[in-house]
Each structure stands twice: as C-alpha cells, then as structure tokens.
C-alpha positions in Angstrom: 127.5 85.3 101.5 127.1 85.6 104.4 124.6 88.2 106.0 125.8 90.1 109.1 124.4 92.0 111.3 125.6 93.1 115.6 123.5 90.4 117.0 122.5 88.0 114.7 124.2 86.0 111.6 123.0 84.1 108.8 124.7 80.6 108.6 124.3 78.7 105.4 122.6 75.1 105.4 121.6 76.3 109.4 117.7 75.7 109.9 116.8 76.9 113.1 115.1 74.3 116.0 112.3 76.2 115.8 110.5 76.4 112.5 108.9 79.9 111.8 104.9 80.3 111.1 104.0 80.1 107.4 102.6 83.4 107.4 106.3 84.7 108.3 108.2 82.9 105.9 105.6 84.7 103.5 107.0 88.2 104.8 110.5 87.2 103.4 111.8 89.4 101.0 112.2 86.7 98.3 108.4 85.8 98.6 106.9 88.9 98.8 107.5 89.5 95.1 105.3 86.5 94.3 102.1 88.6 94.5 103.5 91.0 92.2 104.6 87.8 89.9 101.1 87.1 90.0 99.4 89.8 89.0 101.9 91.7 86.9 101.9 88.3 84.5 97.8 87.5 84.1 97.7 91.4 83.1 100.3 91.9 80.2 99.3 88.0 79.5 95.3 89.0 79.2 96.2 92.5 77.3 97.7 90.6 74.8 95.7 88.4 73.6 93.1 91.2 73.9 95.1 92.5 71.5 94.8 89.3 69.1 91.5 88.7 69.3 89.7 92.4 68.8 89.3 92.2 65.2 89.2 96.1 65.3 92.5 96.2 66.7 94.3 96.0 63.4 91.4 97.2 61.1 91.9 100.5 60.2 88.7 101.8 59.4 87.4 101.2 63.4 88.0 104.6 65.9 89.7 102.0 67.6 92.7 100.4 66.2 96.1 100.9 66.2 96.7 103.1 62.8 93.5 105.5 64.6 95.5 105.6 68.3 98.8 106.2 66.3 97.4 109.2 64.6 95.5 110.3 67.9 99.0 110.2 70.5 101.1 111.7 67.6 99.2 115.1 68.3 99.5 115.3 71.7 102.9 112.4 72.6 106.1 114.1 73.4 107.1 111.1 71.0 105.0 112.1 68.5 107.8 112.4 65.6 108.0 108.4 65.9 104.2 107.9 66.5 104.2 109.5 62.8 106.3 107.3 61.3 105.2 104.5 63.2 101.4 105.4 61.5 103.2 103.8 57.8 103.3 100.3 59.4 100.7 99.9 62.3 100.4 96.4 61.9 103.6 95.2 62.6 103.8 97.6 65.5 100.4 96.6 66.8 101.7 92.7 66.4 104.8 93.5 68.0 102.8 95.0 70.8 100.6 92.3 71.5 103.2 89.6 71.5 106.2 92.1 73.6 103.4 91.9 76.5 102.6 88.1 76.2 105.7 87.3 76.1 106.5 89.6 79.3 103.5 88.2 81.6 104.2 84.5 80.4 107.9 85.1 81.7 107.2 87.0 85.1 104.0 84.5 86.0 106.3 81.5 85.6 109.5 83.5 86.4 111.5 82.3 83.3 114.3 85.0 83.2 112.1 87.4 85.3 114.7 90.0 85.4 115.0 90.3 81.4 110.9 89.9 81.6 110.9 92.8 84.3 113.5 95.3 81.6 110.8 94.4 78.8 107.5 95.1 80.7 108.7 98.5 81.7 109.9 99.2 78.6 106.2 98.8 76.9 105.0 100.7 80.1 107.2 104.0 79.0 106.2 103.5 76.0 102.2 103.6 77.2 103.1 106.4 79.7 104.3 108.9 76.8 101.5 107.9 74.4 98.5 107.1 76.5 99.4 108.0 79.8 101.4 111.5 79.0 98.8 114.3 79.3 96.7 112.9 82.1 96.1 115.1 84.8 96.8 114.7 88.0 100.0 112.8 86.9 99.1 109.9 89.4 95.8 109.0 88.0 97.8 107.4 84.9 97.9 103.2 84.8 101.3 103.1 83.2 103.3 105.6 85.6 102.3 102.3 88.6 103.2 99.2 86.0 106.3 100.7 85.5 107.0 101.4 89.2 105.4 97.9 89.6 108.5 96.3 88.1 111.5 97.4 89.7 111.5 94.5 92.4 111.0 92.2 89.9 114.0 93.4 88.2 115.9 93.7 91.1 115.7 90.9 93.1 114.5 88.3 90.4 111.8 85.8 89.9 112.1 84.3 93.9 111.0 81.2 94.8 108.9 78.9 92.7 109.8 79.3 89.2 111.4 78.3 85.7 114.8 79.8 87.2 114.9 77.5 90.2 114.0 74.5 88.8 116.6 74.9 85.7 119.3 76.1 88.2 119.4 73.2 90.2 118.5 70.8 86.8 122.1 72.1 85.9 123.9 71.9 88.9 122.8 68.0 89.4 124.4 68.2 85.5 127.4 69.4 86.0 127.8 68.3 89.5 128.3 71.8 91.2 126.9 72.2 94.6 124.5 75.2 95.1 124.8 77.8 97.6 122.7 76.0 100.8 119.6 77.7 101.8 119.9 80.9 104.5 118.4 81.6 107.9 119.1 84.1 110.7 120.2 83.3 114.2 122.3 84.7 117.0 125.5 84.6 117.3 125.7 84.2 120.6 124.3 81.0 119.9 127.1 80.4 117.4 129.2 81.2 120.3 128.0 78.2 122.5 128.3 75.6 120.1 132.0 76.6 118.6 134.5 74.7 120.1 137.2 77.4 118.8 135.6 80.1 121.2 137.1 80.4 124.5 136.9 83.6 127.0 136.0 85.6 124.0 138.9 84.7 121.9 139.1 82.7 118.3 141.8 79.7 118.9 141.2 79.3 114.8 142.3 83.4 114.5 145.7 83.0 117.1 143.2 84.5 119.4 142.0 87.1 117.7 138.6 88.6 119.3 135.6 86.4 118.7 133.6 88.9 116.2 130.8 87.2 113.1 133.2 89.9 110.2 136.3 87.3 109.5 135.1 84.5 111.5 136.2 81.0 109.3 133.5 78.9 110.9 130.7 81.5 108.6 132.7 80.9 105.4 130.6 79.8 102.8 132.3 77.5 100.8 133.1 78.4 96.8 131.0 76.4 94.0 132.1 73.9 92.3 132.4 73.7 88.5 130.8 77.8 88.6 131.7 78.3 84.7 129.7 75.0 83.5 126.7 75.6 85.9 126.4 79.1 83.8 126.8 77.8 81.0 124.2 74.7 82.0 121.9 77.1 83.4 122.0 79.6 80.4 121.4 76.6 78.1 118.5 75.4 79.5 117.3 78.6 79.9 117.1 79.0 76.5 115.3 76.4 75.8 113.0 76.4 77.5 112.0 80.1 76.3 111.8 78.5 73.0 109.6 76.0 74.1 107.3 78.5 75.8 107.5 81.1 72.5 106.6 78.8 70.2 103.3 77.8 72.3 102.7 81.3 72.7 102.7 81.8 69.4 100.5 79.0 68.7 98.1 80.2 71.3 98.1 83.6 70.4 96.9 83.2 66.4 94.4 80.8 67.9 93.0 83.7 70.1 93.3 85.5 66.9 91.7 83.3 64.8 88.9 82.2 67.6 88.2 86.3 68.2 87.6 86.7 64.0 85.1 84.0 64.3 83.0 84.8 67.1 82.9 87.8 66.0 82.2 87.1 61.8 78.8 88.2 60.4 78.6 90.7 63.5 78.4 95.1 61.3 79.4 97.8 63.3 77.5 99.6 65.7 78.6 102.6 64.5 78.9 103.4 61.0 82.6 104.9 59.0 81.3 107.6 56.8 84.1 106.5 54.6 82.1 103.4 54.1 79.6 105.8 52.6 78.1 104.9 48.9 79.6 107.4 45.8 76.9 109.2 44.4 75.6 108.5 40.6 76.3 110.8 37.9 74.4 113.6 38.0 72.8 112.7 41.2 72.7 116.4 43.8 72.2 113.8 47.3 72.8 111.1 48.9 69.3 108.8 49.0 67.4 109.8 52.0 68.6 113.5 51.6 66.8 116.4 50.3 69.0 118.1 48.3 69.6 122.2 49.5 71.7 124.7 50.9 75.1 124.0 52.8 75.1 125.8 56.2 76.6 128.7 56.7 80.7 127.7 57.6 82.4 128.4 60.6 83.1 132.4 61.2 80.6 132.9 58.6 78.0 136.0 59.5 74.8 134.2 60.2 76.2 131.0 62.0 79.3 130.5 64.5 79.2 126.6 65.7 80.2 126.3 69.0 81.5 123.0 71.0 78.8 121.2 72.3 75.2 122.8 70.0 74.3 120.7 67.2 74.3 122.7 63.8 71.2 123.1 62.4 70.1 121.3 59.1 70.6 123.9 55.9 67.5 126.1 55.2 65.9 126.3 51.6 67.3 129.7 51.1 69.6 130.6 48.2 72.6 127.3 47.6 75.9 128.2 48.8 78.4 126.4 47.0 79.9 123.5 49.3 82.9 124.8 51.6 85.4 122.6 53.6 86.2 118.7 53.2 84.1 116.1 52.2 83.4 113.2 54.8 80.7 111.5 53.9 77.1 111.1 53.1 75.3 112.6 55.4 72.6 110.4 55.1 74.8 107.8 56.3 74.8 109.1 59.8 71.6 107.0 61.2 68.8 109.3 63.6 70.1 109.3 67.3 73.2 107.1 66.6 76.7 107.9 65.6 79.6 107.5 62.5 83.1 108.1 62.4 85.5 110.0 59.9 89.0 111.0 59.5 89.5 114.3 60.8 91.2 116.6 57.8 92.7 118.8 59.9 94.7 116.4 62.1 94.6 113.0 60.6 92.2 111.3 63.6 89.3 110.0 64.1 86.5 111.9 64.9 82.6 111.5 64.9 79.8 112.8 63.6 76.8 112.5 65.8 72.8 113.3 64.2 70.7 113.7 67.7 67.8 114.2 65.5 66.9 114.2 61.5 67.6 117.7 60.9 71.0 118.3 62.8 74.5 116.9 63.0 77.6 117.4 64.8 80.8 116.5 65.2 83.5 116.1 67.8 86.6 114.7 68.4 87.6 111.4 68.9 90.4 111.6 71.3 89.2 112.0 75.2 90.5 115.2 76.6 92.0 113.5 79.5 94.3 111.4 77.8 94.0 111.2 74.3 92.9 107.6 74.0 90.0 106.6 71.8 86.2 107.7 72.8 83.5 105.3 71.8 79.7 105.6 71.3 77.3 103.7 73.8 73.9 104.5 74.1 73.4 108.4 74.4 77.2 108.7 75.6 80.8 108.5 74.1 82.9 106.1 76.9 86.6 106.6 76.7 87.5 102.6 77.4 91.6 103.5 78.6 89.9 105.7 82.0 86.6 105.7 82.2 85.4 109.4 81.3 82.0 109.9 79.9 80.9 112.2 77.6 77.5 113.3 76.2 77.1 112.5 72.4 75.2 115.3 71.7 77.4 118.2 73.4 80.5 116.4 74.1 79.8 117.6 77.8 81.6 115.8 80.2 79.7 113.3 82.2 82.2 111.6 84.1 85.6 112.2 85.2 88.5 111.9 85.1 88.3 114.0 82.0 87.8 117.8 83.0 86.9 119.5 79.1 84.6 118.5 77.0 85.5 117.1 73.6 86.5 119.5 71.1 84.3 120.3 68.6 84.6 120.0 64.7 82.4 122.7 62.7 80.3 120.3 60.2 77.9 121.5 57.6 75.9 120.0 54.9 75.9 121.0 51.4 74.0 121.1 48.9 75.2 117.3 47.7 73.8 116.0 50.6 77.5 115.9 51.9 79.1 116.0 55.4 81.8 119.0 54.7 84.5 120.1 57.5 84.7 123.4 57.7 
C-alpha cells in the first residue's frame, strides 16, 4: 500500500501543500492511459459499426465480403485450416467479430472491465495478425501488431481514473460501508520526520529506539479495508449490471446501424458486376448477347500463346474452332468495356477479377493484394487495397503504389465459342 524510495515515501491520504501543475498531474501513470483508451475505444467501436453497416460484408457474392476474405486468407495464413472450416459459417463469424470489436471499444472507452476488454482486443488483434497482416513485408507496416502492443498498458494497469470501474467501486464502498484506500502522494521522508512526534535523534520511539527508516515505519502503515469481501462482491454485481445494460444498448445500436446502412444503400446497383450473376445461355444459343461466337483462344502453355502476368489476352480470331478448355466462370458479355467483373477462382476458391481494357481484350487477376492478402477493389483504372493502401494498374496488375512490391497474380482466361470465359 505504501511506495517508498530512498528519499521519498508515499503516504496514503497525504496531499502536499503545493498543488502540482495540471500538466504534471496528467503525466501520472494512471492518467497516461486516458489518450490510449480514447483512441482504441473509438477505433474499435467504429470498426464494429462499419462492418455491421456494410451490406457487402455479409454478401457472399461481394469480393469484399467476409466469405471472400476467409477464402483469400486461408491460402496464406498459418491458421488456414481453421479459416477453411470457418468458410462454412461465415456470417455468424462476421457478426461475432463485429460485435466483439464494438464490445471491446465500448469497454475500453467507458472504462468498464477494462482489463477484460483489453484482453479481448488483444485476442482480436492476434486473429487479424495471423490473417490479414501475416504476410505484411516489412512486418512493422502491419497495423495489427501495433494494436496488439497498444492494449498491454490497459491489461496491466486497468482503466485508470474517469472510468465506470472507478465510479462503480466507490458506489459499492458506500453501499457496504467499506473504506477505500486514500489517494497517494509522494513527499520527502525528511519532511515526515520533522512532523513525527516519535522521532528523536535518529531513533523511533514507537519501535523501541530502532533506527528511523521508511521500511517498517508504523506511521506509514495503511489501515486494512473494512468488509473487503462484501466490497468485491458488490463491485462485481454492479459491474455485471452495467455491462448487461451497455451490451443491450450495443445490440440495439448495432442492429439499427445495420438496418440504416442497408436502407441508405438500397437500390444502388454494384459498380462492378459479378460473372456469377450472368444469364445462362438459352437452348441452342451459342454465344451470350453482345458477343460473337468464335473459336476459343489458345490456352496457357499452348503452341501459339502463353498469357503472362500484366498482359491482356487477345480476342478470338475467326479461324478453326477449338473446344473450350478449362473451367467456365461466366459470360464474357458481362464484363463491361473498361470495367471489371468479379468471379470465383476455381483453382483456389478465392475472388478474382476479369478486366476488359477494350472490346476485344480480356485479362484476369487474383483479387488478393500481394502485400498482405487483403481483397482489392476496382476504383477507376486501378485496383486499390482497402487495408494498407496499395494500388495496382487495372489493365496489367502492375504495382502503382506500395506497400505492395509484387504485381497481382495473373489468371489465364480465354473466351470460348459459346461466349463464355474460361479459366485455363
């Protein structure tokens, strides 16, 4: 209860005659965590609400959905086996992650069960570190490692002042009639000796003439708490009640955020279509509307053409028809000129993108950023990674802006005589 140094000692309940400046009081360790609480609380609360409001986060056909992210990360993560199993129940997992982030954010910013909230935040950060940030190179650019370390002061020290934990403990002490420890301040031990009546010529009269020293001083001993068991029980009960009330409020706010996000986005057609949404060919139809039936392009490794990363595939020529080779992924007509359409890569199950730089050329790339594996999104003439800001050329997959260093992986595609695109 008493902090003692060679020159200064901490006396419970004692306040020095000269008040410390406000900026020095803010530098106390228990108050130094306040900016950290505010930052982590706001960031994690926002992250949870953003996921709930994003209608594409739970939409399996969206390249930015939880389903697409699980498939992409399972190819590169050290916990890929777990992620592969999680692809069978992605929506419950996504809801759990979103509300978990919201619970951590509220617990940290309000200071309720701060150590539990900090532990939850560290667990979430470890999960993201092993998935989205695992292949970040260099490693210090990964944000999840920073969040993991940022929670350690809260785990060690708790919420500090201006928190619900502090308010609840004071209320519990009043209800059970317990005495809480008084605030601690540090003063020079020589000052204590000057006002101590038991101190005389370097000897302590209360200790039968033993040398006067901070260690063992009976004056510095703090009285024990009264009714400590009742205090802890009542504190725990009040914290549980507060947590339940905040949890109900979080569910209501999270649900309302999800509904509002979908209402505001209602009727907005996706800017980038999915090949899986393409129309099936009618009986006897040999090509999709808007395309011309013709022979398939040569496949990768064929005698006349070998597609390369960053190079678009030419349109089929009017020569001898070749049976389609590979796995169909959708109608070529569903890719707008100058645009992109997403598809599921049959080789990996992850999201890929087909682009059409001109009416006669198609190219396909992996939808996973080469920096950390996050799903990229088309944005104008580029692919953009929403996780760390990498930018790729949409026509070639080349890196336009780091931190990625390698281009998007090329996926060889060909147009068959039936107007369908095939992954070869």
